[in-house]
C-alpha positions, 0 to 999 in steps of 0.5 A: 769350222770344218777343214779339208786338204786336196793333194793333187799329184803331179811333178813340177816344170813345164815339160810335165804340165799336159802330161797323163802323170800331172792329172792330179794338178790340172783337177786341182787347177780348176777346182780352185779357179772355180772357186776364186782361189789362186796357188802360191808358192809356199812351203813344199807345194804351190798352195790355194786356200778356198772356202765353200759354205763354211768349210776351208779347203786346203789345196796343194800341188807339191813341189818336192816331185812325185817320189816325195810327195808324202813330205808335202801331204804329211807337212800341210796335213799336219800344220793345218791340223786336219785328220787324215779322213779329210784328205784327198789324193788326185792321182793318176792310174795305169791299171783303170781304163781312160773311161773311168774314175775310181774313189776308195777310202784306203788301197796300195800304191799299185806301183805308183812313186807318190802313194808309195812315199806318201804310205810310206810317210803315213805309216797307213794306205788308209787316206781317201784316194780319187784314181784318175784313170789314164789306161794302159795302152802302150807298147811292152817297155814303154810305161814311162813314156806313156805315163810322162807323155802328153795326152792323144788329141782322141783322149782330151774330150775325155780328159776334160769331161772327167777333169770337170767331173773330179772338181764336182767329186771334190765337193761331194767329198767334202758336203756328202762324205766319201761313202755316198760319194763312192757310190756316185763315183765308181759306176761313172762311165765316160766315153769320146 
């Protein structure tokens, strides 16, 4: 059976639940619910397991907080014996506008602490990432407040569209592979 590890990045706790930085958690929640799974607290993560057309998909929301995401990623990748190319990490990205998503087979952490820790833990930046653009519409010096802030009301329709699309992208990644899925994703544009 082919196995996949889908990692949604975020921070645990109600105070973070609807923030931009928790979009990885939000995408996984929609994906798992769509496929009839439920999360349970396990080692280093909330974990859900779903099977779609003979493929086993392990979904994790690390409980390590963002800065130690690599620990949960590596633990579950090793425990389930999943090759790094069968992983997909979903993450917020300031450098990408809210209207866009980016799927890449590799790439730097771009200053994102969760990705930085995964890269450090794995010893490489060559692992697939789905970057959910959150834009950079904040005053100078307010980056942390913006990232850890809740979505603005006018952003929510686009955010919801993109979350639904990300759920489909996970399926495409699993069944079509990274290259074909990238062709479908990287030219998408979402409008309010």
